[in-house]
C-alpha positions as CSV (number, residue, x, y, z in Angstrom):
1,X,126.3,-36.0,87.2
2,X,127.4,-34.4,90.5
3,X,125.7,-36.9,92.6
4,X,127.5,-39.8,90.6
5,X,130.8,-37.8,91.0
6,X,130.1,-37.7,94.8
7,X,129.3,-41.5,94.9
8,X,132.6,-42.2,93.1
9,X,134.5,-39.8,95.4
10,X,133.0,-41.5,98.5
11,X,133.8,-44.9,97.1
12,X,137.2,-43.9,96.2
13,X,138.2,-42.4,99.8
14,X,136.8,-45.7,101.3
15,X,138.9,-47.8,99.2
16,X,142.1,-45.5,99.7
17,X,141.5,-45.4,103.4
18,X,141.0,-49.3,103.6
19,X,143.9,-50.1,101.2
20,X,146.4,-48.0,103.5
21,X,145.1,-49.7,106.6
22,X,145.4,-53.1,104.9
23,X,149.1,-52.4,104.0
24,X,149.9,-52.7,107.7
25,X,148.9,-56.4,107.5
26,X,152.0,-57.1,105.4
27,X,154.2,-55.9,108.5
28,X,152.1,-58.0,110.7
29,X,152.2,-61.1,108.3
30,X,156.1,-60.5,108.2
31,X,156.3,-60.5,112.2
32,X,154.1,-63.5,112.7
33,X,156.0,-65.6,109.8
34,X,159.3,-64.6,111.5
35,X,158.0,-65.5,114.9
36,X,156.8,-68.9,113.5
37,X,160.1,-69.6,112.0
38,X,162.2,-68.6,115.1
39,X,159.9,-70.8,117.2
40,X,160.2,-73.7,115.1
41,X,163.9,-73.7,114.2
42,X,165.3,-71.7,117.1
43,X,163.3,-73.4,119.9
44,X,161.9,-76.5,118.3
45,X,158.3,-75.3,119.3
46,X,155.3,-74.3,117.3
47,X,152.0,-72.5,117.3
48,X,149.1,-73.6,115.2
49,X,147.2,-70.5,116.0
50,X,150.4,-68.3,114.6
51,X,150.3,-70.3,111.6
52,X,146.6,-69.8,110.9
53,X,147.0,-66.2,111.8
54,X,149.4,-65.9,108.7
55,X,146.8,-67.5,106.6
56,X,144.1,-65.1,107.9
57,X,146.3,-62.1,107.4
58,X,147.1,-63.2,103.9
59,X,143.5,-63.7,103.1
60,X,142.6,-60.3,104.5
61,X,145.4,-58.7,102.5
62,X,144.5,-60.1,99.1
63,X,140.7,-60.4,99.5
64,X,140.1,-57.0,100.7
65,X,143.1,-55.3,98.9
66,X,141.7,-56.1,95.5
67,X,139.5,-53.1,95.4
68,X,142.5,-50.9,96.3
69,X,144.6,-52.5,93.5
70,X,141.8,-51.8,91.0
71,X,141.7,-48.1,92.1
72,X,145.3,-47.8,91.5
73,X,145.2,-49.6,88.1
74,X,147.6,-52.2,89.5
75,X,145.8,-55.3,88.6
76,X,147.0,-57.8,85.9
77,X,146.0,-56.8,82.5
78,X,146.8,-58.1,79.0
79,X,147.8,-54.7,77.5
80,X,149.0,-55.7,73.9
81,X,146.6,-53.3,72.5
82,X,145.4,-51.3,75.5
83,X,148.7,-49.4,76.1
84,X,148.4,-47.9,72.7
85,X,144.8,-46.5,73.3
86,X,144.1,-43.1,74.0
87,X,142.8,-42.2,77.5
88,X,139.3,-42.2,75.8
89,X,140.0,-45.6,74.3
90,X,141.0,-46.8,77.6
91,X,138.0,-45.5,79.5
92,X,135.7,-47.3,77.0
93,X,137.6,-50.6,77.4
94,X,137.6,-50.3,81.2
95,X,133.8,-49.4,81.4
96,X,132.9,-52.1,79.2
97,X,135.0,-54.6,81.0
98,X,133.7,-53.5,84.3
99,X,129.9,-53.7,83.2
100,X,130.3,-56.9,81.3
101,X,132.8,-58.9,83.3
102,X,134.0,-57.5,86.7
103,X,130.5,-56.4,88.0
104,X,128.7,-59.7,87.0
105,X,131.7,-61.7,88.6
106,X,131.2,-59.8,91.8
107,X,127.6,-60.6,92.0
108,X,128.2,-64.2,91.2
109,X,130.8,-64.3,94.1
110,X,128.4,-62.5,96.4
111,X,125.6,-64.8,95.7
112,X,127.4,-68.0,95.2
113,X,129.3,-67.8,98.7
114,X,126.3,-66.4,100.5
115,X,124.9,-69.6,101.8
116,X,128.4,-71.1,102.4
117,X,129.4,-68.2,104.6
118,X,126.0,-68.1,106.5
119,X,126.3,-72.0,107.2
120,X,129.6,-71.1,108.5
121,X,128.3,-68.3,110.8
122,X,125.4,-70.4,111.9
123,X,127.7,-73.0,113.6
124,X,130.3,-70.4,114.3
125,X,132.8,-72.7,112.4
126,X,136.2,-73.0,114.2
127,X,139.7,-74.6,113.1
128,X,139.7,-78.2,112.9
129,X,143.2,-78.1,114.4
130,X,143.5,-78.2,118.2
131,X,144.9,-74.6,119.2
132,X,143.7,-73.1,115.9
133,X,141.8,-69.9,115.6
134,X,138.2,-70.4,116.6
135,X,136.8,-68.1,113.8
136,X,136.9,-69.7,110.5
137,X,133.5,-68.1,110.0
138,X,135.4,-64.7,109.8
139,X,137.7,-65.9,107.2
140,X,134.9,-67.2,105.1
141,X,133.2,-63.8,105.3
142,X,136.0,-62.2,103.4
143,X,134.6,-63.8,100.2
144,X,131.3,-61.5,100.1
145,X,133.4,-58.6,101.5
146,X,135.7,-59.2,98.4
147,X,132.5,-59.1,96.3
148,X,131.3,-56.0,97.7
149,X,134.3,-53.9,97.9
150,X,135.4,-54.8,94.3
151,X,131.9,-54.1,93.1
152,X,131.8,-50.8,94.6
153,X,135.3,-49.8,93.2
154,X,134.3,-51.1,89.8
155,X,131.3,-48.8,90.0
156,X,133.6,-45.8,91.0
157,X,135.9,-46.7,88.2
158,X,133.1,-46.9,85.6
159,X,131.6,-43.6,86.9
160,X,135.1,-42.0,86.5
161,X,135.4,-43.3,83.0
162,X,131.7,-42.2,82.2
163,X,132.7,-38.5,83.2
164,X,135.9,-38.8,81.1
165,X,133.8,-40.1,78.1
166,X,131.3,-37.2,78.3
167,X,134.1,-34.7,78.7
168,X,133.3,-33.6,82.2
169,X,136.4,-32.5,84.2
170,X,137.7,-35.4,86.4
């Protein structure tokens, strides 16, 4: 179990570091949005690239931040019964949910998006808008990255819950 605890620790540290780094995207997104608004309404000018940058930042924040959200148990949950469960009962629910729902969903996202993303990379897909960001293929790459990050964090959570269930100190 020591090896599994180490694996969970490494995954948790990676998720924590990437989540803290991603938090800066909120500031960047706010600054770019402010710039777009000031340009549009203050100077009657615009920038397709800046508008698309907001979409790219938003995509990165939410797609790559999902694992961080799971790690901090901040995801949406229907907790009519869950909140009344003991820590052991919650560990069972979380483990079963991760193994039967979340991990297979991550696998489905990974495998179903793979060809879509590879096709975009093959042609180095660019924005259809003149002056747009010439890196749509990078934006699409967030799909398999979401699946991988979320799968790893689900694995770490499942390992943490398994340790709790067998009575090993956390």
